[in-house]
C-alpha positions in Angstrom: 63.5 209.2 -31.0 63.9 206.1 -33.0 65.3 203.7 -30.3 62.5 204.6 -27.9 59.9 204.2 -30.6 61.2 200.7 -31.6 61.5 199.6 -28.0 57.8 200.1 -27.7 57.3 197.5 -30.4 59.3 194.6 -28.7 59.5 192.7 -25.5 61.5 194.8 -23.1 62.1 191.8 -20.8 64.3 190.2 -23.5 65.9 193.4 -24.7 67.0 194.5 -21.2 67.6 191.0 -20.0 69.5 188.4 -22.0 70.3 190.6 -24.9 71.6 193.4 -22.7 73.7 190.9 -20.8 75.2 189.4 -23.9 76.2 192.7 -25.4 77.7 193.8 -22.0 79.7 190.6 -21.6 81.1 191.0 -25.1 82.2 194.6 -24.3 83.8 193.6 -20.9 85.8 190.8 -22.6 87.1 193.0 -25.4 90.6 194.2 -25.6 91.8 191.8 -23.0 90.4 193.8 -20.1 89.2 192.2 -16.8 86.1 193.4 -15.0 84.1 192.1 -12.1 81.5 193.8 -9.8 83.5 193.1 -6.7 86.2 195.5 -7.9 83.9 198.3 -6.8 84.6 200.4 -10.0 82.1 203.0 -11.1 80.9 203.0 -14.7 79.2 205.7 -16.7 77.3 204.8 -19.9 76.6 207.7 -22.4 73.8 207.1 -24.9 71.0 204.6 -25.6 72.9 201.4 -25.5 71.4 198.6 -23.5 74.8 198.0 -22.0 73.8 200.3 -19.2 71.1 197.8 -18.2 73.4 194.8 -18.8 75.9 196.2 -16.3 73.1 196.8 -13.8 71.8 193.3 -14.3 75.3 191.9 -13.6 75.7 193.9 -10.4 78.0 196.7 -11.5 77.9 200.3 -10.1 76.6 202.1 -13.2 75.2 205.5 -14.1 73.7 206.6 -17.4 73.3 209.9 -19.2 71.5 210.7 -22.4 70.1 207.2 -22.2 66.8 205.5 -22.9 65.4 206.5 -19.5 63.9 203.1 -18.5 64.2 202.4 -14.8 66.3 199.7 -13.2 66.9 199.3 -9.5 70.7 199.1 -9.9 70.9 201.9 -12.6 71.3 205.6 -11.8 69.7 207.6 -14.7 70.9 211.2 -14.8 69.2 214.1 -16.6 72.6 215.8 -17.1 74.2 216.2 -20.5 77.9 215.1 -20.9 79.0 218.7 -20.7 77.0 219.3 -17.5 78.3 216.2 -15.9 81.8 217.2 -16.8 81.3 220.7 -15.3 80.1 219.1 -12.1 83.4 217.4 -11.5 82.0 213.9 -11.4 84.4 211.1 -11.9 84.1 207.4 -12.9 86.5 204.6 -13.3 85.2 203.7 -16.8 83.2 205.6 -19.3 81.3 203.8 -22.1 79.9 205.6 -25.1 79.0 203.2 -27.9 76.9 203.5 -31.1 79.6 205.7 -32.8 79.2 208.4 -30.1 82.4 210.1 -31.3 81.0 210.3 -34.8 78.1 212.5 -33.8 79.6 215.8 -34.6 79.5 218.5 -37.2 83.1 219.6 -37.0 86.3 217.7 -36.2 87.0 220.0 -33.3 83.8 218.7 -31.6 85.3 215.2 -31.8 88.6 216.4 -30.4 86.9 218.2 -27.6 85.0 215.0 -26.5 88.2 213.0 -26.5 90.2 215.7 -24.7 87.5 215.8 -21.9 87.6 212.1 -21.3 90.5 212.0 -18.8 88.7 214.5 -16.6 85.8 212.1 -16.1 87.3 208.6 -16.7 90.2 207.7 -14.3 90.9 204.3 -15.8 89.5 203.9 -19.3 87.0 204.6 -22.0 85.1 202.3 -24.3 83.6 203.3 -27.6 82.6 201.7 -31.0 83.3 202.8 -34.5 82.9 201.4 -38.0 85.8 200.9 -40.4 85.0 203.7 -42.8 88.4 203.5 -44.5 87.8 199.9 -45.8 84.0 200.2 -46.2 82.6 199.2 -49.6 81.1 202.0 -51.7 77.6 200.4 -51.3 77.8 200.3 -47.5 79.0 203.9 -47.3 75.6 205.1 -48.5 73.1 202.5 -47.1 73.2 200.1 -44.2 71.5 196.8 -44.7 67.8 197.3 -43.7 66.7 195.8 -40.4 63.4 193.9 -40.2 61.9 194.1 -36.7 59.0 191.7 -36.0 56.3 193.2 -33.9 52.7 192.5 -32.8 51.8 195.9 -34.1 53.1 195.1 -37.6 56.7 194.5 -38.6 59.0 197.5 -38.9 61.7 198.0 -41.5 64.5 200.3 -40.5 66.4 202.1 -43.3 69.6 204.0 -42.6 71.1 206.3 -45.2 74.2 208.5 -45.3 74.1 211.8 -47.3 77.8 212.5 -47.8 79.1 216.1 -47.9 80.4 217.0 -51.3 83.0 219.4 -49.8 84.1 217.3 -46.8 84.8 213.6 -47.4 84.5 212.8 -43.7 81.1 214.5 -43.1 77.6 213.2 -43.7 74.0 213.7 -42.6 72.5 210.5 -41.1 69.0 209.9 -42.2 66.9 207.1 -40.6 63.4 205.9 -41.6 61.0 203.5 -40.0 58.4 201.8 -42.2 55.6 200.1 -40.3 52.5 198.8 -42.1 51.7 201.6 -44.5 53.2 204.3 -42.4 56.6 206.0 -42.8 58.2 207.7 -39.9 61.1 210.1 -40.7 63.6 210.4 -37.9 65.2 213.7 -37.3 68.5 213.8 -39.3 71.8 214.4 -37.5 75.3 215.6 -38.6 78.1 213.0 -38.3 81.8 212.6 -39.1 83.9 209.6 -39.7 86.5 208.6 -37.1 89.3 206.5 -38.5 91.4 204.3 -36.2 94.6 206.1 -36.7 92.8 209.4 -36.3 91.3 208.3 -33.0 94.6 206.9 -31.8 96.3 210.3 -32.4 93.6 212.3 -30.7 93.6 209.9 -27.8 97.4 210.1 -27.3 97.2 213.9 -27.6 94.7 213.8 -24.8 97.1 211.8 -22.6 96.0 208.2 -23.2 98.4 205.5 -22.0 97.2 202.8 -24.4 94.9 202.4 -27.4 93.4 199.1 -28.5 91.0 197.9 -31.2 89.6 194.4 -30.7 89.8 192.5 -34.0 87.6 189.6 -32.9 84.9 190.7 -30.5 82.5 193.2 -32.1 79.5 195.2 -31.0 76.2 195.4 -32.8 73.8 198.3 -31.9 70.1 197.7 -31.2 68.0 197.2 -34.3 70.9 197.1 -36.7 72.8 194.5 -38.7 76.0 196.6 -38.9 78.8 195.6 -36.6 81.1 198.1 -35.0 84.7 197.7 -33.7 85.2 198.0 -30.0 87.9 200.5 -29.0 89.4 200.7 -25.5 91.5 203.7 -24.4 93.2 203.7 -21.1 94.3 206.8 -19.1 
C-alpha cells in the first residue's frame, strides 16, 4: 500500500508526532465543535490518517480500523473491517473517516450504505473530508499536483491521476504512481465516486442526521499530498 511504503521513507517520529498533532488539532477545531480528553468520549478512526495517532498523543480514547497498523500505547488497533465492527454492535461517540473515505465506492448505493450505517456506530457525530468536485478546474479533475517527498533513499515523486468513466460523470478509477530514483511503483487502482456537498447533506439527513456542517476556513491535507480537502461534520 502506498502510504505504508512512503512512511518507510520518512522519519516516523515527526510524522506521528508534531505533524499528527497539528492535523488532529485542525480537525477538532473544525465546524465549531469542542473536544477535550477529560470528556471521556470514545473515538474511532477509519483509514490511514495520522489523526488516529494525533488523538492518542493528545490523550483521547481512540481506536482505529483499516489503519496503518503502527503501534501506540494509547491507540487500539483493530483488525476488523467497518462492516465487521458494525455487526459486532460496537459504539463510539465520534467516528472519523478522512481522505475521502466516502468516495471509495463503485456505486452510489455503496456510499449511501456507509452513511446510513453511521448512526449505528457513532452516537454523537461523524467527521469526514471531501474535495469540491463541483467547482474543481478541468486540469485538477484529471491530475493532482505531484508531491515531492525527500528521502535518504532517494526522493519520491507521487503522481495521482483520475480516469473518469465516460458513461458516469461521477465515477473514476484512481491511479497512483510512485517514482523513486529510476524505479516506478504502480499502486493498485481503486474505484471512486464524487460526493458533492448537497448530495452528502441529503444522504446524511435521510440517515437521521441532526446537523450538517462544512468548514470553509479550516481544511485537511492528507499525508503526502498537496491537495486540500474540506472538513465535514455530521451530528446525530
